[in-house]
Wavefront OBJ file of the C-alpha trace (Angstrom):
o trace
v -7.253 20.596 26.620
v -9.191 21.156 23.780
v -9.091 18.244 20.974
v -7.356 20.450 18.087
v -4.417 21.134 20.622
v -4.225 17.445 21.812
v -3.917 16.566 18.411
v -1.301 18.978 17.420
v 0.721 17.813 20.378
v 0.390 14.146 19.505
v 1.166 14.905 15.969
v 4.531 16.661 16.940
v 5.354 13.618 19.201
v 4.626 11.326 16.302
v 6.815 13.233 13.805
v 9.756 12.562 16.300
v 8.951 8.668 16.260
v 6.688 8.408 19.403
v 4.837 5.230 19.025
v 2.758 5.951 21.871
v 1.617 9.318 20.472
v 0.865 7.445 17.179
v -1.485 5.063 18.875
v -3.108 7.827 21.037
v -3.790 9.753 17.825
v -5.061 6.534 16.040
v -7.636 5.937 19.017
v -8.577 9.533 19.103
v -9.314 9.964 15.263
v -9.777 6.572 13.931
v -13.721 6.540 14.403
v -14.341 10.005 13.521
v -12.361 9.546 10.277
v -14.060 5.917 9.393
v -17.496 8.027 9.590
v -16.130 10.779 7.457
v -14.890 7.944 5.261
v -18.452 6.334 5.079
v -20.132 9.700 4.167
v -17.512 10.005 0.983
v -18.065 6.310 -0.285
v -21.107 4.880 1.489
v -19.126 1.704 2.203
v -18.088 1.117 5.680
v -15.256 -1.711 4.954
v -13.619 0.543 2.430
v -13.769 3.470 4.786
v -12.158 1.340 7.769
v -9.513 -0.088 5.059
v -8.680 3.214 3.768
v -8.580 4.861 7.370
v -5.807 1.982 8.398
v -3.977 2.805 5.177
v -3.774 6.523 6.118
v -2.426 5.686 9.619
v -0.026 3.075 8.023
v 1.344 5.589 5.696
v 1.624 8.393 8.404
v 3.509 5.959 10.661
v 5.808 4.897 7.644
v 6.529 8.598 6.770
v 6.523 10.071 10.358
v 10.185 11.205 9.979
v 9.348 13.347 6.847
v 5.914 14.734 7.872
v 5.550 18.408 8.011
v 3.815 20.556 10.709
v 0.021 20.698 10.500
v -2.319 23.092 12.193
v -5.428 21.107 12.064
v -4.588 17.396 12.221
v -8.272 16.170 11.778
v -8.737 18.091 8.571
v -5.448 17.072 7.176
v -6.175 13.626 7.752
v -9.758 13.982 6.386
v -8.219 15.313 3.176
v -5.624 12.494 2.935
v -8.528 9.996 3.591
v -10.857 11.570 1.089
v -7.965 11.368 -1.690
v -7.236 7.680 -0.642
v -10.711 6.787 -0.954
v -11.275 8.557 -4.203
v -8.097 6.772 -5.694
v -9.548 3.381 -4.451
v -12.957 4.149 -5.969
v -11.348 5.171 -9.303
v -9.386 1.958 -9.493
v -12.643 -0.122 -8.512
v -14.494 1.614 -11.476
v -11.502 1.085 -14.051
v -11.800 -2.648 -13.067
v -15.549 -2.658 -13.275
v -15.227 -0.976 -16.749
v -12.894 -3.138 -18.152
v -14.727 -6.288 -16.887
v -17.674 -4.638 -18.599
v -16.107 -3.930 -21.885
v -14.144 -7.449 -21.812
v -17.074 -8.821 -23.358
v -20.810 -9.594 -22.183
v -20.586 -13.317 -23.165
v -18.081 -14.010 -20.462
v -14.772 -13.663 -22.460
v -13.303 -11.937 -19.428
v -13.466 -15.069 -17.347
v -11.138 -16.984 -19.606
v -8.832 -14.067 -19.763
v -5.393 -14.180 -18.040
v -4.661 -11.781 -15.362
v -1.987 -10.298 -17.448
v -4.324 -9.860 -20.359
v -6.960 -8.249 -17.901
v -4.151 -5.566 -16.907
v -3.204 -5.202 -20.304
v -6.892 -4.378 -21.467
v -7.375 -1.980 -18.488
v -4.009 -0.187 -19.459
v -4.928 0.045 -22.930
v -8.511 1.261 -22.226
v -6.633 4.186 -20.126
v -4.267 4.884 -22.791
v -6.983 5.278 -25.333
v -9.071 7.651 -23.217
v -5.793 9.576 -22.465
v -5.172 9.980 -26.178
v -9.001 10.747 -26.862
v -8.648 13.440 -24.420
v -5.562 14.875 -25.537
v -6.966 14.891 -29.267
v -10.266 16.585 -28.309
v -8.220 19.321 -26.308
v -6.999 20.364 -29.794
v -10.245 21.121 -31.239
v -11.904 24.686 -30.871
v -14.939 24.964 -28.570
v -17.383 25.165 -31.663
v -15.678 21.827 -33.214
v -16.283 20.113 -29.897
v -19.713 21.308 -29.795
v -20.599 20.139 -33.317
v -18.898 16.796 -32.861
v -20.899 16.172 -29.755
v -24.055 17.214 -31.477
v -23.181 14.920 -34.560
v -22.091 11.859 -32.834
v -23.508 11.892 -29.313
v -26.737 13.583 -29.939
v -27.197 11.930 -33.293
v -28.433 14.978 -35.151
v -28.181 15.522 -38.946
v -26.247 18.479 -40.368
v -29.345 20.111 -40.908
v -30.330 19.928 -37.416
v -26.836 20.912 -36.209
v -26.943 24.063 -38.751
v -30.262 25.115 -37.348
v -29.071 24.512 -33.474
v -25.775 26.170 -34.067
v -27.228 29.164 -36.299
v -25.035 28.146 -39.178
v -25.364 27.159 -42.685
v -25.359 23.304 -43.499
v -22.259 23.506 -45.471
v -20.394 25.505 -42.472
v -21.510 22.695 -39.930
v -20.321 19.965 -42.364
v -16.913 21.616 -42.978
v -16.320 22.454 -39.212
v -16.963 18.618 -38.304
v -14.945 17.434 -41.281
v -12.021 19.661 -39.948
v -12.531 18.444 -36.579
v -12.517 14.771 -37.664
v -9.216 15.518 -39.643
v -7.613 16.798 -36.474
v -8.741 13.944 -34.361
v -7.605 11.386 -36.993
v -4.125 13.020 -37.090
v -3.853 13.246 -33.111
v -5.087 9.714 -32.833
v -2.614 8.244 -35.317
v 0.289 9.793 -33.671
l 1 2 3 4 5 6 7 8 9 10 11 12 13 14 15 16 17 18 19 20 21 22 23 24 25 26 27 28 29 30 31 32 33 34 35 36 37 38 39 40 41 42 43 44 45 46 47 48 49 50 51 52 53 54 55 56 57 58 59 60 61 62 63 64 65 66 67 68 69 70 71 72 73 74 75 76 77 78 79 80 81 82 83 84 85 86 87 88 89 90 91 92 93 94 95 96 97 98 99 100 101 102 103 104 105 106 107 108 109 110 111 112 113 114 115 116 117 118 119 120 121 122 123 124 125 126 127 128 129 130 131 132 133 134 135 136 137 138 139 140 141 142 143 144 145 146 147 148 149 150 151 152 153 154 155 156 157 158 159 160 161 162 163 164 165 166 167 168 169 170 171 172 173 174 175 176 177 178 179 180 181 182 183 184
């Protein structure tokens, strides 16, 4: 019997609560999934832990699992999403630690203060993203040139084929929109 069919039969038994089918599926797919996870995140420990979480979740929700044609592909997708969430969480924590202060202030910060800082940083990023969405393409382009590339209004005008006054007015209008959106 080919692997795909064997996995499918184990999956169907697992859905009905068969522990032996769960363990057989675990044995059959654990190492291929860990190897896939290592390719996603380049961390064997993280890949192994995430694979364990995937299987734990599957067992906990076995009664509500839907029918799946390609079990290995389904589990790979599940694992990849799990790893991406873990890596994003780690990135947020690292960013918060970095932004907490280079002189070691974060070491004196309580856990609650640290969590509030991480959540506040995320809220600010979300608000900024929403505010930037209100700008036109041209406004975003000129804001980027002015504040990220550090160009003068004359250079911006030259690069965007506009007059200096038009570049100035476009940036002024964009900043007005950003101020309004970020105060709300």
